[in-house]
N, C-alpha and C positions, 0 to 999 in steps of 0.2 A: 473051483480052485483058481482058475485063470482069471476070473472076475475079481477075486480078492487081490491077486497080484497086480492086476491092472489098476485097481483103485489105489493101491499103495504107491505104484509108480507115478500115477497122475498127481497124487497128493504130494509126493516128494518133489516132483517137477514144478508144481505150482509155487513151492517155497523158494525155488531158485530165482536169482535176479534175472530180469528180462534181458534179452540180448541187445535191445535198443531202448532209448528213452521214451517215456510216455509223455509226449508233448501236450497231452490234454491236461495233465496235472502240473500246473505252473509252479506249485509250491515245491515240488520235488526237482524242478529244473535247476541246474547249477548256475551260479553267477558268472556270466561270461563277459561282463563289462571290463574292457582293458584298463580304463582309468575311472576311478569312482568319483562321484560328484563332490564328496568330502575333500578329495585331493585338490580340486579347483578352488574350493572355498578357502582351504588353508593357504594355498599359493597366493591368492588375492589378498588375504589378510596379511601375509608376510610382506608382500610388495607394498601395501599401504603403510605398514609399520616402518619399513625401510625408507620409503619416501619421506615419511614424517620425520624420522631421525636424521636423514640427510638434510632436509630443509632446516631443522632446528640447529644442526651442527654448522650449516652454512651461515645462518644468522649469527650464531655465537662467534664464528670466526670474523665476520664483518664487524661486529661490535668490538671485538678484541682489537682488530686492526684500526678501527676508528679511535678507540681510546688510546692506543699507542701513538697514533698520529697527533692527537690532541695534546698528549703529554709532551711529545717532541716539540710541537709548535710553542707550547707554553714555556718550555725550557729555553727555546730560541728567543722568545720575546723577553724573558727575564735576562738573558745574556745581552740582548741588544738595547735594553731599556736605559742603562747608564750611558752608553755612547750616544744614544739618541737624545737624551736629556742634555748631555754636554754639548752636542751639536746645536741644539735649539738655543741654549744659553749663549754660545759663541755667535750664532746668527743674530740674536737680539742685540748683543753688544756691538756687533758689526753695524747693524742698522742705526744704533744710537751714535756711534762714531761717525758713520757716513752722514747722518743728519747734521752733526756738529760741523763737519768739514764743509758741507754744502752751505751752511749758514755763514761760516767764515768766508767762503768764496764769494757769496752774495754780498757780504759786508765789504769785502775788499773791492769788489767791482762797483759798489754803490757810487752814484755821482756826487755824493756829499760825505765829507768826513764827519766823524762823530764830534770832534772838537768844534768844528764850524757849526754843526747843528745845535749843540748845547749853548754855544755863545749867542747865536742869533735867537734861539728860543728864549733865553734869559732877557734879551733886549725887548722882545715883543710881549712878554708875559705880563698880564695885569697884576697889580699889587695884591689883590684879594684872592689870587689863585696860586697855590703852591704845588709844584710837581714833586712827587715822592719817588717815582721810579720811571725809567725809560727802558722799555723792552724792545730791543732791536733784533728782529729775526728775519734774515734775508731781506726781502723787499717791503716788509711790514714793520712799522714802528708803532708801539702802543705806549701812550702817555697815561700815567695814573697819578692822581693828586687829589687835593681837597679844595673846596670853594667855600669861602666864608660869606656871611651875610644872611639875610632872611631867605626863606625858601624861594620866593619869587625873584629876589635879587640874585641869589646864587645860580639859579637856573638861567637867568639872563646873562650873567658873567660867563658861564660855561658855553652858552650858545654864541656869545660874542667872540670868545677865543677861537671857536671853530671857524667863524666867518673871517677872523683875522688871519688864520693859517691859510685859508683858501685864497685870500686876496693879497698875501704877502708877496713882495717882489722876488724873494729868494725861494721860499717854500712853494708858492703857488704853481710855478711851472714844473717843479720836481715831483709834486705829489698830486694824486687824484683828489677828489673832494674829501675833506676830512669828515669823519663820522663820530658823533657823540654816542658811544655804545653803551654807556652806563652812567646813571646819575642817581645815587641813593644816599639818603640822609643817615648819618651816624648818630644814634641816640645818645652816645656818651659825650661826644664833642659838640654835637649840634650842628656840625658842618656837613656839606654834601660831598660824598666820595664820587669822583669823576673819572671816566675813562674815555680817551679819544684815540681813534685808530687812524693812522696815516699809511698810505701805500704809494710807493714810487710808481710813476707812470711808465709804461713801456716795459713792465716786468711781467 
């Protein structure tokens, strides 16, 4: 009778949970990790996503700021374009007027009056040479005209006029050596178009 009671007691006791853990059975051990590995993975993924979003947002802000600055500069350029064009136009007009004033000043200071020049030029001009225009700009006088005769004769007449200007008692001391800058035949008239350049000495 006692043996049966003992067996029942041992059987009931064996079914009760042990008073301490069985460290030999690892499957039945509780999970004692304070922070699981999945937590670290999730945190790293969240940080990477946040850094990507921050970088993207920063770039978008820079692009927006640059576009706003470009738009502001374009508006400023558009506003300044008309005053700038007007200023450039006024400066060009000023340069043209200044050039005219300088030419007039040089003409006034010239050691020879235009009337005296024209009268004396008419006296020494050969009959087969006709002067069409006299361009007096500062210290430089350009004579343009036509020479009649055969090509050889006309060329000789033009060269002779250059020599006459250099050797003349009035013109010689006032001008440096005269230069025949152009001598071209006009097919319509058959005459040579001539251009002679004179420049005052000491200018």
